[in-house]
C-alpha positions as a Markdown table, in Angstrom:
| # | Residue | x | y | z |
|---|---|---|---|---|
| 1 | Unk | 181.4 | -72.8 | 114.8 |
| 2 | Unk | 181.2 | -73.5 | 111.0 |
| 3 | Unk | 183.8 | -72.2 | 108.6 |
| 4 | Unk | 182.5 | -69.7 | 106.0 |
| 5 | Unk | 183.2 | -70.9 | 102.5 |
| 6 | Unk | 183.5 | -68.4 | 99.6 |
| 7 | Unk | 183.2 | -69.7 | 96.0 |
| 8 | Unk | 185.1 | -68.1 | 93.2 |
| 9 | Unk | 184.5 | -68.6 | 89.4 |
| 10 | Unk | 187.4 | -68.2 | 87.1 |
| 11 | Unk | 186.2 | -66.7 | 83.9 |
| 12 | Unk | 187.9 | -65.6 | 80.7 |
| 13 | Unk | 186.9 | -62.3 | 79.1 |
| 14 | Unk | 187.6 | -61.9 | 75.4 |
| 15 | Unk | 189.3 | -58.7 | 74.2 |
| 16 | Unk | 188.9 | -58.3 | 70.4 |
| 17 | Unk | 188.1 | -61.3 | 68.2 |
| 18 | Unk | 188.4 | -65.0 | 69.1 |
| 19 | Unk | 190.8 | -67.0 | 66.9 |
| 20 | Unk | 192.6 | -67.8 | 64.8 |
| 21 | Unk | 195.1 | -70.1 | 66.5 |
| 22 | Unk | 196.9 | -69.8 | 68.9 |
| 23 | Unk | 194.7 | -68.9 | 71.9 |
| 24 | Unk | 196.4 | -66.3 | 74.1 |
| 25 | Unk | 195.4 | -65.8 | 77.8 |
| 26 | Unk | 196.6 | -63.2 | 80.3 |
| 27 | Unk | 196.0 | -63.5 | 84.0 |
| 28 | Unk | 194.3 | -60.3 | 85.0 |
| 29 | Unk | 197.0 | -59.3 | 87.5 |
| 30 | Unk | 199.6 | -59.5 | 84.7 |
| 31 | Unk | 197.5 | -57.4 | 82.4 |
| 32 | Unk | 197.2 | -54.7 | 85.2 |
| 33 | Unk | 200.9 | -54.9 | 85.9 |
| 34 | Unk | 201.7 | -54.3 | 82.1 |
| 35 | Unk | 199.3 | -51.4 | 82.0 |
| 36 | Unk | 200.8 | -49.8 | 85.0 |
| 37 | Unk | 204.3 | -50.4 | 83.7 |
| 38 | Unk | 203.4 | -48.6 | 80.4 |
| 39 | Unk | 202.1 | -45.6 | 82.3 |
| 40 | Unk | 205.1 | -45.4 | 84.5 |
| 41 | Unk | 207.4 | -45.5 | 81.5 |
| 42 | Unk | 205.7 | -43.0 | 79.2 |
| 43 | Unk | 208.9 | -41.9 | 77.5 |
| 44 | Unk | 211.0 | -44.0 | 75.2 |
| 45 | Unk | 210.6 | -47.8 | 74.7 |
| 46 | Unk | 210.6 | -50.1 | 77.7 |
| 47 | Unk | 209.6 | -53.7 | 78.3 |
| 48 | Unk | 210.5 | -57.1 | 79.5 |
| 49 | Unk | 209.8 | -60.9 | 79.3 |
| 50 | Unk | 206.5 | -62.6 | 79.5 |
| 51 | Unk | 206.6 | -65.7 | 81.6 |
| 52 | Unk | 204.1 | -68.5 | 81.6 |
| 53 | Unk | 203.4 | -71.9 | 80.0 |
| 54 | Unk | 202.1 | -73.5 | 76.9 |
| 55 | Unk | 199.1 | -75.6 | 77.9 |
| 56 | Unk | 197.8 | -78.5 | 75.8 |
| 57 | Unk | 194.0 | -78.4 | 75.1 |
| 58 | Unk | 191.6 | -80.8 | 73.5 |
| 59 | Unk | 190.4 | -78.6 | 70.7 |
| 60 | Unk | 191.4 | -77.9 | 67.1 |
| 61 | Unk | 193.8 | -75.2 | 68.5 |
| 62 | Unk | 195.9 | -77.9 | 70.2 |
| 63 | Unk | 197.3 | -75.6 | 72.9 |
| 64 | Unk | 197.0 | -72.2 | 74.5 |
| 65 | Unk | 199.5 | -69.7 | 75.9 |
| 66 | Unk | 199.0 | -68.7 | 79.5 |
| 67 | Unk | 200.9 | -65.5 | 80.6 |
| 68 | Unk | 201.4 | -65.6 | 84.3 |
| 69 | Unk | 204.3 | -63.1 | 85.1 |
| 70 | Unk | 206.0 | -60.1 | 83.7 |
| 71 | Unk | 209.8 | -59.5 | 84.3 |
| 72 | Unk | 211.0 | -56.0 | 83.3 |
| 73 | Unk | 214.3 | -55.5 | 81.5 |
| 74 | Unk | 216.3 | -52.6 | 83.2 |
| 75 | Unk | 217.5 | -49.9 | 80.9 |
| 76 | Unk | 217.9 | -46.1 | 80.7 |
| 77 | Unk | 214.8 | -44.0 | 81.0 |
| 78 | Unk | 215.5 | -42.2 | 77.8 |
| 79 | Unk | 216.2 | -45.3 | 75.7 |
| 80 | Unk | 214.8 | -44.9 | 72.1 |
| 81 | Unk | 214.2 | -48.6 | 71.7 |
| 82 | Unk | 214.2 | -51.8 | 73.8 |
| 83 | Unk | 217.2 | -53.9 | 73.0 |
| 84 | Unk | 217.3 | -57.5 | 74.3 |
| 85 | Unk | 220.7 | -59.0 | 74.9 |
| 86 | Unk | 221.6 | -62.7 | 75.2 |
| 87 | Unk | 222.6 | -62.1 | 78.8 |
| 88 | Unk | 219.1 | -60.8 | 79.6 |
| 89 | Unk | 217.6 | -64.0 | 78.2 |
| 90 | Unk | 220.0 | -66.3 | 80.0 |
| 91 | Unk | 219.5 | -64.5 | 83.3 |
| 92 | Unk | 215.7 | -64.9 | 83.1 |
| 93 | Unk | 216.0 | -68.5 | 82.0 |
| 94 | Unk | 218.1 | -69.3 | 85.1 |
| 95 | Unk | 215.5 | -67.8 | 87.4 |
| 96 | Unk | 212.5 | -69.6 | 85.9 |
| 97 | Unk | 210.4 | -71.7 | 88.3 |
| 98 | Unk | 209.3 | -75.3 | 87.6 |
| 99 | Unk | 207.0 | -75.6 | 84.6 |
| 100 | Unk | 207.6 | -72.0 | 83.6 |
| 101 | Unk | 208.7 | -70.9 | 80.1 |
| 102 | Unk | 209.5 | -67.6 | 78.4 |
| 103 | Unk | 206.4 | -67.3 | 76.3 |
| 104 | Unk | 207.3 | -63.9 | 74.7 |
| 105 | Unk | 208.0 | -60.3 | 75.4 |
| 106 | Unk | 206.2 | -57.0 | 75.8 |
| 107 | Unk | 207.2 | -53.4 | 75.2 |
| 108 | Unk | 205.9 | -49.9 | 75.0 |
| 109 | Unk | 205.3 | -47.7 | 71.9 |
| 110 | Unk | 204.2 | -44.4 | 73.6 |
| 111 | Unk | 202.5 | -42.3 | 70.9 |
| 112 | Unk | 203.7 | -44.4 | 68.0 |
| 113 | Unk | 200.9 | -47.1 | 67.7 |
| 114 | Unk | 200.9 | -50.8 | 68.3 |
| 115 | Unk | 203.0 | -52.1 | 65.5 |
| 116 | Unk | 206.3 | -54.0 | 65.2 |
| 117 | Unk | 209.2 | -52.1 | 63.6 |
| 118 | Unk | 211.8 | -53.9 | 61.4 |
| 119 | Unk | 214.1 | -54.0 | 64.4 |
| 120 | Unk | 211.4 | -55.4 | 66.6 |
| 121 | Unk | 210.7 | -58.2 | 64.0 |
| 122 | Unk | 214.3 | -59.2 | 63.8 |
| 123 | Unk | 214.6 | -59.2 | 67.6 |
| 124 | Unk | 211.5 | -61.3 | 67.9 |
| 125 | Unk | 212.7 | -63.8 | 65.3 |
| 126 | Unk | 216.0 | -64.1 | 67.1 |
| 127 | Unk | 214.8 | -64.6 | 70.7 |
| 128 | Unk | 211.2 | -65.8 | 70.2 |
| 129 | Unk | 211.1 | -68.0 | 67.1 |
| 130 | Unk | 208.3 | -70.4 | 68.2 |
| 131 | Unk | 204.7 | -69.8 | 67.0 |
| 132 | Unk | 203.6 | -69.9 | 70.7 |
| 133 | Unk | 205.9 | -67.0 | 71.7 |
| 134 | Unk | 204.3 | -63.7 | 71.3 |
| 135 | Unk | 205.2 | -60.0 | 71.1 |
| 136 | Unk | 202.8 | -57.7 | 73.1 |
| 137 | Unk | 202.9 | -54.0 | 72.2 |
| 138 | Unk | 201.4 | -51.2 | 74.3 |
| 139 | Unk | 200.7 | -47.6 | 73.4 |
| 140 | Unk | 199.4 | -46.0 | 76.6 |
| 141 | Unk | 198.8 | -42.6 | 74.9 |
| 142 | Unk | 196.5 | -44.1 | 72.3 |
| 143 | Unk | 195.1 | -46.7 | 74.8 |
| 144 | Unk | 195.9 | -49.5 | 72.3 |
| 145 | Unk | 197.3 | -53.0 | 72.7 |
| 146 | Unk | 198.2 | -55.7 | 70.2 |
| 147 | Unk | 199.8 | -59.2 | 70.2 |
| 148 | Unk | 201.8 | -60.8 | 67.4 |
| 149 | Unk | 203.4 | -64.2 | 66.7 |
| 150 | Unk | 205.4 | -65.8 | 64.0 |
| 151 | Unk | 203.6 | -67.6 | 61.1 |
| 152 | Unk | 206.0 | -69.0 | 58.5 |
| 153 | Unk | 208.7 | -66.5 | 59.3 |
| 154 | Unk | 206.3 | -63.5 | 59.3 |
| 155 | Unk | 205.0 | -61.6 | 62.3 |
| 156 | Unk | 201.2 | -61.8 | 62.3 |
| 157 | Unk | 198.8 | -59.9 | 64.5 |
| 158 | Unk | 196.3 | -61.9 | 66.7 |
| 159 | Unk | 192.7 | -60.8 | 66.4 |
| 160 | Unk | 192.3 | -60.8 | 70.2 |
| 161 | Unk | 193.2 | -62.4 | 73.5 |
| 162 | Unk | 191.6 | -63.5 | 76.8 |
| 163 | Unk | 191.9 | -62.0 | 80.3 |
| 164 | Unk | 191.6 | -64.5 | 83.1 |
| 165 | Unk | 189.7 | -63.1 | 86.1 |
| 166 | Unk | 188.6 | -64.7 | 89.5 |
| 167 | Unk | 185.1 | -63.5 | 90.2 |
| 168 | Unk | 183.4 | -63.9 | 93.6 |
| 169 | Unk | 180.0 | -65.7 | 93.7 |
| 170 | Unk | 178.1 | -62.4 | 94.1 |
| 171 | Unk | 180.0 | -60.5 | 91.5 |
| 172 | Unk | 178.3 | -60.0 | 88.2 |
| 173 | Unk | 179.7 | -59.2 | 84.8 |
| 174 | Unk | 178.2 | -56.5 | 82.5 |
| 175 | Unk | 176.0 | -57.7 | 79.8 |
| 176 | Unk | 174.3 | -56.0 | 76.8 |
| 177 | Unk | 170.6 | -55.1 | 77.2 |
| 178 | Unk | 168.6 | -56.3 | 74.3 |
| 179 | Unk | 165.7 | -54.5 | 72.6 |
| 180 | Unk | 162.3 | -56.2 | 72.3 |
| 181 | Unk | 161.5 | -58.1 | 69.2 |
| 182 | Unk | 159.0 | -56.8 | 66.6 |
| 183 | Unk | 156.2 | -59.2 | 67.6 |
| 184 | Unk | 156.6 | -58.3 | 71.3 |
| 185 | Unk | 156.4 | -54.6 | 70.3 |
| 186 | Unk | 153.1 | -55.2 | 68.5 |
| 187 | Unk | 151.6 | -57.2 | 71.3 |
| 188 | Unk | 152.6 | -54.6 | 73.9 |
| 189 | Unk | 151.4 | -51.7 | 71.7 |
| 190 | Unk | 148.0 | -53.4 | 71.3 |
| 191 | Unk | 147.8 | -53.9 | 75.1 |
| 192 | Unk | 148.8 | -50.3 | 75.7 |
| 193 | Unk | 146.1 | -49.0 | 73.4 |
| 194 | Unk | 143.5 | -51.2 | 75.2 |
| 195 | Unk | 144.6 | -50.0 | 78.6 |
| 196 | Unk | 144.5 | -46.4 | 77.4 |
| 197 | Unk | 141.0 | -46.9 | 76.1 |
| 198 | Unk | 140.0 | -48.4 | 79.5 |
| 199 | Unk | 141.4 | -45.4 | 81.2 |
| 200 | Unk | 144.2 | -47.3 | 83.0 |
| 201 | Unk | 146.9 | -45.0 | 84.2 |
| 202 | Unk | 149.7 | -47.4 | 83.3 |
| 203 | Unk | 149.1 | -47.1 | 79.6 |
| 204 | Unk | 151.4 | -44.1 | 79.2 |
| 205 | Unk | 154.4 | -45.6 | 80.8 |
| 206 | Unk | 154.1 | -48.7 | 78.6 |
| 207 | Unk | 154.0 | -46.7 | 75.4 |
| 208 | Unk | 157.0 | -44.6 | 76.7 |
| 209 | Unk | 159.0 | -47.8 | 77.2 |
| 210 | Unk | 158.0 | -49.0 | 73.7 |
| 211 | Unk | 159.4 | -46.0 | 71.9 |
| 212 | Unk | 162.5 | -45.2 | 74.0 |
| 213 | Unk | 165.2 | -47.7 | 73.2 |
| 214 | Unk | 167.4 | -48.8 | 76.1 |
| 215 | Unk | 171.0 | -47.7 | 76.0 |
| 216 | Unk | 173.3 | -50.6 | 75.4 |
| 217 | Unk | 175.7 | -51.3 | 78.3 |
| 218 | Unk | 179.3 | -52.3 | 78.0 |
| 219 | Unk | 179.9 | -55.9 | 77.0 |
| 220 | Unk | 182.2 | -58.5 | 78.4 |
| 221 | Unk | 182.4 | -61.8 | 76.4 |
| 222 | Unk | 182.7 | -64.8 | 78.7 |
| 223 | Unk | 184.6 | -67.9 | 77.7 |
| 224 | Unk | 182.5 | -71.0 | 78.5 |
| 225 | Unk | 185.5 | -72.9 | 79.7 |
| 226 | Unk | 185.4 | -71.9 | 83.4 |
| 227 | Unk | 186.6 | -73.6 | 86.6 |
| 228 | Unk | 185.5 | -73.2 | 90.2 |
| 229 | Unk | 187.9 | -72.7 | 93.0 |
| 230 | Unk | 186.8 | -73.2 | 96.6 |
| 231 | Unk | 188.8 | -71.5 | 99.3 |
| 232 | Unk | 188.2 | -71.5 | 103.1 |
| 233 | Unk | 190.2 | -70.8 | 106.3 |
| 234 | Unk | 191.3 | -74.4 | 106.4 |
| 235 | Unk | 192.9 | -74.4 | 103.0 |
| 236 | Unk | 192.3 | -74.1 | 99.3 |
| 237 | Unk | 190.8 | -76.6 | 97.0 |
| 238 | Unk | 190.6 | -76.1 | 93.2 |
| 239 | Unk | 187.9 | -78.1 | 91.4 |
| 240 | Unk | 188.4 | -77.9 | 87.7 |
| 241 | Unk | 184.8 | -78.5 | 86.5 |
| 242 | Unk | 183.1 | -76.6 | 83.7 |
| 243 | Unk | 180.9 | -73.7 | 84.8 |
| 244 | Unk | 177.9 | -73.2 | 82.5 |
| 245 | Unk | 177.7 | -69.6 | 81.1 |
| 246 | Unk | 174.2 | -68.3 | 81.5 |
| 247 | Unk | 174.9 | -65.5 | 79.0 |
| 248 | Unk | 174.4 | -66.3 | 75.3 |
| 249 | Unk | 177.5 | -65.8 | 73.2 |
| 250 | Unk | 177.2 | -62.2 | 71.8 |
| 251 | Unk | 178.4 | -61.1 | 68.4 |
| 252 | Unk | 182.2 | -60.7 | 67.8 |
| 253 | Unk | 183.4 | -57.2 | 68.3 |
| 254 | Unk | 186.5 | -55.4 | 66.9 |
| 255 | Unk | 189.8 | -55.3 | 68.9 |
| 256 | Unk | 190.0 | -52.4 | 71.3 |
| 257 | Unk | 186.2 | -51.9 | 71.6 |
| 258 | Unk | 186.0 | -53.6 | 75.0 |
| 259 | Unk | 187.2 | -52.0 | 78.2 |
| 260 | Unk | 188.3 | -54.3 | 81.0 |
| 261 | Unk | 187.5 | -52.5 | 84.3 |
| 262 | Unk | 190.2 | -53.4 | 86.8 |
| 263 | Unk | 189.3 | -54.4 | 90.3 |
| 264 | Unk | 190.0 | -52.1 | 93.2 |
| 265 | Unk | 193.2 | -54.0 | 94.2 |
| 266 | Unk | 196.0 | -53.1 | 91.8 |
| 267 | Unk | 199.3 | -55.1 | 91.9 |
| 268 | Unk | 201.9 | -53.2 | 93.7 |
| 269 | Unk | 205.0 | -55.4 | 93.1 |
| 270 | Unk | 207.0 | -56.8 | 90.2 |
| 271 | Unk | 209.8 | -59.3 | 90.0 |
| 272 | Unk | 213.3 | -58.0 | 89.1 |
| 273 | Unk | 216.0 | -60.4 | 88.1 |
| 274 | Unk | 219.5 | -59.3 | 89.3 |
| 275 | Unk | 222.1 | -58.9 | 86.5 |
| 276 | Unk | 225.8 | -58.9 | 86.8 |
| 277 | Unk | 227.1 | -55.7 | 88.3 |
| 278 | Unk | 223.8 | -54.8 | 89.9 |
| 279 | Unk | 223.6 | -53.1 | 93.3 |
| 280 | Unk | 220.5 | -52.1 | 95.2 |
| 281 | Unk | 221.6 | -48.5 | 94.6 |
| 282 | Unk | 221.8 | -49.0 | 90.8 |
| 283 | Unk | 218.5 | -51.0 | 90.7 |
| 284 | Unk | 216.6 | -48.2 | 92.5 |
| 285 | Unk | 218.1 | -45.7 | 90.0 |
| 286 | Unk | 217.0 | -47.8 | 87.0 |
| 287 | Unk | 213.5 | -48.4 | 88.2 |
| 288 | Unk | 212.6 | -45.2 | 90.0 |
| 289 | Unk | 215.3 | -42.7 | 89.0 |
| 290 | Unk | 216.2 | -42.2 | 92.7 |
| 291 | Unk | 219.1 | -44.5 | 94.0 |
| 292 | Unk | 218.4 | -43.4 | 97.6 |
| 293 | Unk | 215.3 | -45.5 | 97.6 |
| 294 | Unk | 217.4 | -48.7 | 97.7 |
| 295 | Unk | 216.4 | -49.3 | 101.3 |
| 296 | Unk | 212.8 | -50.2 | 100.1 |
| 297 | Unk | 214.2 | -53.1 | 98.1 |
| 298 | Unk | 216.4 | -54.3 | 101.0 |
| 299 | Unk | 213.4 | -54.1 | 103.5 |
| 300 | Unk | 211.0 | -55.8 | 101.1 |
| 301 | Unk | 213.3 | -58.8 | 100.5 |
| 302 | Unk | 214.8 | -59.1 | 104.1 |
| 303 | Unk | 218.3 | -58.9 | 102.8 |
| 304 | Unk | 220.8 | -59.7 | 105.6 |
| 305 | Unk | 223.6 | -58.1 | 103.6 |
| 306 | Unk | 222.2 | -55.6 | 101.1 |
| 307 | Unk | 225.7 | -55.0 | 99.6 |
| 308 | Unk | 225.9 | -58.6 | 98.3 |
| 309 | Unk | 223.5 | -59.6 | 95.4 |
| 310 | Unk | 223.7 | -62.9 | 93.5 |
| 311 | Unk | 223.3 | -62.8 | 89.7 |
| 312 | Unk | 220.0 | -64.4 | 88.7 |
| 313 | Unk | 218.3 | -64.0 | 92.0 |
| 314 | Unk | 214.7 | -62.5 | 91.9 |
| 315 | Unk | 213.9 | -59.5 | 94.0 |
| 316 | Unk | 210.4 | -58.3 | 94.8 |
| 317 | Unk | 210.2 | -54.6 | 94.2 |
| 318 | Unk | 207.4 | -52.1 | 94.5 |
| 319 | Unk | 206.0 | -50.8 | 91.3 |
| 320 | Unk | 205.5 | -47.3 | 92.8 |
| 321 | Unk | 207.7 | -46.6 | 95.8 |
| 322 | Unk | 205.3 | -43.9 | 96.9 |
| 323 | Unk | 202.8 | -46.6 | 97.9 |
| 324 | Unk | 205.1 | -48.0 | 100.6 |
């Protein structure tokens, strides 16, 4: 019996404007985790580290920033601002996997807009001084997002960024419907008049289509640099070959004008890096406000002795304990 093979196309969707350097790319699951984090922490400022890699590319931009994980920083629910300590940075550094780097940080600004305060700028310059390290700001009340990086010591906002999505072979993106050109309208109008004169009943529908403009649909801009990944029951094979984009490149649109529609499967877990003095009881209190939920963390990570935690170890914790 043959093995069914399903082909996936990895595509990049542009949010905002392309360029200038550097190119910033979020994996879709990370973007969804960030959005969910901002909604769960709608009071005060909260955030964490963005983990990923700086990847060399053969273009004028030289490299791109790939964001692959988000590690929250535990703090009080009523904190007025996110304060990063050196211990936070070192703890996350020790827990990094091979070929991973701290590529920046993200934090919430509920109801205050997506800007960097003077305190944010100083904190970014201290911990994230490289031009490829970014600050990602989220305002879930205004439904706005923005990314910044350092340019000659100044924080500069990026025009846009990409979201990396795996699309099944039969999944289609949303494109913009185009209106007929003027010459086509003239030809069709003449044809419609002729058909009407001949008494053909389809004349009226043609004229109706001529003068009623189609409503434009939402638009997703696809990056032509795509790869194809083939997966089967016998294993997984990634073939990094360019996938031609059949959709012509549409005009550039302003940041925030594109809505990325998340798939039905929403990430349910985040990584938590254990700090000195942490217990399962205190972690459950920090994340969910209910220390009695510590058993969920113990069960999810198969901890033989839940009372003993090693500083720097990474725990897999549910984003919302109600989904357990």
